[in-house]
N, C-alpha and C positions, 0 to 999 in steps of 0.2 A: 101438192097444193102450187101453184105456181104466183112468183110476182107479178106484179101489172103495173107495176109502180119501181124507180128508183128515188133512191138517197140522194143529191144532190150533191149537198156540203151539213154537215151537223155546222147547226147557226147559232148557235149559245145557249147557254148553262144559265137555267137561272136562284139564286140565293135569298135569300129571306136576311133582311136586317130592320135594324130599329131605330135607327137613323143614319137617313141618306145620306146626310152632308156628311156627316163622319166617316158614313164607308166610303160613298164617294175619292174623300182623301184618303181614305189610308190604302186603296186599291189602287190612283195614281202616284202615295209617295212609295206604296212596297213595290208595285211591280213596274213602275213607271208608263201604269194606261192611259190615255187617254179618254174620254168622252165623248161617245159618237151620235147619242142622246143624252136628252136628261125630260121625260117630259111627266105630266098627270094623266093619267085619264080616270076619264068620271063617265057616265049617259050610256046611251045606249048597248054600242060597240058592246065596251068591257061587264055589261050588264049581260050580255048574249052569252058573249066568250066564255062568263064563269058561269055564269047563271046565276051571281048576286042580286039582290036588286037593292039600290042604292049604294053599290062599291062603289069606291075609292082610292087610287093606289099612285106611289109615284114609281116612276121606272128608272132605273138608266143604264145604259150599254154602256159598259166601256171595251175597249181593242188596244191593238197595238200596231193599228194602220193598216193591214193587212186586207181589212172589209168585208173577213170569212168569220171563224169564233167570238163573238163574245161574253162575256163575264154581265147577265143582265141582273141586275139588285130590287128587289122588290121590296119594297117601303106598302104595309095594311094599312092606310089612312082614317077609311071608315070601310067595312067595319077592323074597330083598331085590334091585331091578330098578336095575341102576346107568341113570340117562337121561343117553340124549345126548341131544343140539339138534345140528338144523342148523341151522347159523352163515345162512347166504342169506335175506336177504330174500326174501319170499313164501313162508317155511316156516307150518307151520299155525299159526294163532295169532287168540287175542280181540281181537273191534273193541270199539271201545267209546269213547260218543256222554261229552264231557265239556261242562259247561258256559260252559267258560274253559279251553282248548288253551297258553293263552303259560301261563299258571299254574302251571297242573298237568307245563309244558315247565322251567320254576324248579325243582319242585319237584322235578325228579326227576336234577337238576345238583344241585342243595343234598343226593339221597340218593347220590351218586354211581353211581347206576343208567348203563346202557351204554344210552348213548342214540345212535339209527342216521345221525338228522337232525332238521333242526329245522322246523317250523313252517311245513310250505309250504301257497300260497292256490291254492284255484281258480277262479279268475277268476269262471268263469263260472256261478259253482255255483246250484241255485233249492230253496229248504225242501223235501223235510226232507231234504236231498241235505249229506256233508257242504261243505263251505264250508275249514274248515285240519283238513289233517294231522299228525299226524310218528308215528313209528315208534321203539322201544326192544325190551326186556328186562330181564322182572322177577327175580329176584333167586336162581334157578333157570333162565336162561335163553329163560325161553318169551316168545315173540313176542306185544309189545302193541299194535294199530296204538289212536290216541288218535285222535280225531276229534272236530268241536265242525262241527254243523246250519250252514247258509246261516240269513240273517236269515228268517224271513217278511214275504212283501208283498212 
């Protein structure tokens, strides 16, 4: 089997949300991300892409300004979809590297997020791998894996 194409980069991770305004505010406040795009999609393109007649979705892309990987938030407006989340750790999640795991952990506690673990340290981690990691859920129940890289050198 021969691969006939190559992956250029990973573009986005999509997460379902119940209320776009609240979700965008959360990701801006918690991670300091900025909105790259925010729009409602309906009509021929989105119907053809999804195969759902009459679909209407509100999507927002948030990033850190590098024009690479973004968080795509998706609110289903028509048909209205009730978001069901799996409670198990290991469910689909968003992994984000930050510069200070401990500081963000304290912020999560102050904001009242559902925090599943305290920051754990991987003793033999070597850069660029994660050295510290903890898990929480965003305001819609989507899992977040917060990581800090091992130092260089």
